[in-house]
N, C-alpha and C positions, 0 to 999 in steps of 0.2 A: 519243026515248024506244029504239030501236036503239044508242045511241051508250050510253045509260047500262045497258044491259045489257051490253054487250060490256065496259064497266069494271067494272061489276064479276062477270061472268064473268073475267076476267082475274086481279081480287087475289085474286079464290077458291082458281084456280087456281095462282098463281105462287109458295106453298112448294114446290109439285108440280114446276115447272119447273126450278126448281133445286136442289133435291135430287137425292138418287141413286137412279136406276131399277132394279128386280131386273122380271124377267121369269122368270116358273113360281117366284117364290122373292119373301116378304114379307120378307126380312132381308137385302136386298143387303150385301156387303161391305165393310167401312167403307173398305177403301181403293179399292174400284173405285168411278166415276161412272156405272158400267152392270155388271151381274150377270146374269147368263145361267146357267137352271143346268136340266138335261134330262140325262137317263141315255139316252135314247133318239133325237136328232137335235141335227146339228151346227148351227154359223154359216156361211153361206153368203155369201162375199164376190162384192162386184159383178166379174163376168166381160165382160172387153174381151181383145179383139186388139192385136196390137201399133200398129197404124194408131189403134185405137179408145183408146188410151193415150194416145198422143201427141196427142192431139186435147184432151186435156182444157186447157182453158183455166187456167195459174196455178196447176198442181197444189201440193199444201200440201208440206212438209216433213214427211215420216213417214206422207203416205198410202200406201194399203194395197191394192192392188186384186188380180187371180188374171188372168192372163195364159193364156187362149186357145189363142195360137200355141207357145207354148214350155213350157206344162204347168207354172209358175210362178206361184209367190204373189209378189209384187214388192214393193219400196217405195221412194219417194224419198229418196233419202239427200242429198240436193244441196236449193238454195233452187226457188221457184216458178219464177223468173224461168228457171234454167238445171237441171231435173231430172236428178237422174243415180238410172236405175230398177235396182235391186238384185234378183237373186233368193236371197231369204231361205234360210236352210242347215237344211232339216229330218232331225234327228239325233235326236230325242225319243225315237223307239220300236228306236234304232239304237244298239252300241255304238262301230259302226266309220262308217266315211265314204269316199265315192271320194277314190282318191289315194293311200291310205294300203298302202302296199307292201313286202314283204320279199324280201331277196336272199340267197343264200345261195354260197358255192364248194366247192369238194371241197377233202380231204386227203390222200382215198386215192389212191393211184397203183398197190395192188395186186393190188386184186381183178379177177380175167378178166371183161369184160364181152361176150365173146364167148361164147354156150352158147344150147346148146337151146333152154331154157326159160327165157323172160325173167324176168330180175329188175329192181330198183329201180335205179336210177341211183347210186350213192353219193355224190351231189352237195352232201349237207347237212353238210359239214365243217367251215366256216367261217362264221358270221352277221357279215353287209354291215350289213344293219342289219334290224333288224321293226319298224314302226312302231304294230304293235300286236300284244302277245302273248296279248291275248283272242281276236283273231282268228284269227293263224295261227298253231299249236301243231305246233310242228315234232317230230319224232321220226328223232332223227339216227342210231338205231341202226336203223330200219327202212328208213331214208330216204323218208319218206312228209311232207307234210304235211297238216294237219284242219284244214277253212277252216268257222269256227263262225257263218258268216252267211248266208243264203241272198242271191245276187247272179250279177252278170255280173262276169268277172275275165279279165282277158290275163294268159296266160304266156309268158315269153322261155326258153328253153332253149339255153346251146349246149355243146357239149360238144365239147373236142380230145383225140384217141384215139390211140394209137401202137401199131403190132403188136409184140409181144415175142416171136413164135417166127418161125420157119422156115419153117410153110407159108404159101402163096401165094394172091390173091385172097380174102381176107378183107374181109367188109361189113355189119355188126352196124345195126340200124335200130331207130331208138328212136319213141315215142310215148307221150303221156297215157294216163293210169289214173284212171278216176274210179273208187271204191271195187270195183277191179280190172276195171274193163271197158273197152274202150279207146274213147277218144274222138278226136273230128279225123283228122289225118291222120297215116300215116308220114315220120319223116323218114330218107330210104336214100341217102343222101351220102357215106356213108361206106365206100368200095371201098377196097382198102387192096391195090396190085399185089405188094407187096415183091418189088422190084426197081427199080432205076435210083434207089435210096433212096426209091423212094415207100413210106413205109412211117408214114407220116403223114395224117390227115385229120380235117376236123369233120362232127359231125351240131348241126343246127340247126332248132328250131322254133318259130313265132310264134301262137298260137291263142287266138281268145276263146269261153270257155265258161261255160254257168253251172250252179252248183252250189248245192244245198240246205244246210243249216246240219247240220253234220258230217259233212259228207262230207272223204273221204280222197283226198286225190291223191298220186299217183306216176306216174316219169317212169320208164317200162319200155324195158329194152334187149335183145335177142336176138340170136343166131347167123340170118345167112343167106345165107355163104357158106360157105368151108372153115372145119373147128375152127381153134383155132389161141389161143392167149393174146393180149386185147388189153386193152390198162388205159387210164387218163386219163392226159394227157401229161405232166403234172405240176402240182403241188400251185398249185388258185387258177386255173388252166387252162378248167376248166370251171364254169360257172355257173347259176343258176336262181334264177329272178327272178317273182313274181305281185302286180298290181294290183288290188286292188278300181275297178271305172269302172260300177259302177250298182249 
């Protein structure tokens, strides 16, 4: 009797077993085997550590899990016998992705950068590259870069400078500003003695900063030693690099 019951139940249910499935919808999309509709909840993938993931027996090609060790959605892009777990690149809500960068170098060699009041380093003269002009908007008149996406960015600055006046002991300092406020450390290595040919030096910065969409970044430089003109040493000798890392 039980056998007959289960056979009848299977026959009755079989059209639904092989049909499309809709959750919270009675009309699943024709292209989907599973259509989940909600405007207030998401789908929670199986959450596994790396060790638990690696313990899966014969993981299918295309199997997807959420790795709680690395905080990544991962997919097996190889066979069941030799799985290769790769992180999915999540960029749907972003116009930018980690690794995109821009680099500029100077053409200005006449602006005096040794002033009592800080000025923006005139480094945005020549674009070496810009991976995303929507992310990095350069103002080469005011010497700033506007970053149009919130995130964490690495900044590298190398300034080659030269004393072009007779006064001795000039020592400009350089730092990063965001919206006009200093962030990070000073670069204070630019001491020039103007004796025995010691008229050139460099200033270097390497910082990782967190910025918000629309923040304006500049490299500011000012006098901390004697007065007298100091210029960028030659065209292309000073450069600015910024990269989105998160």
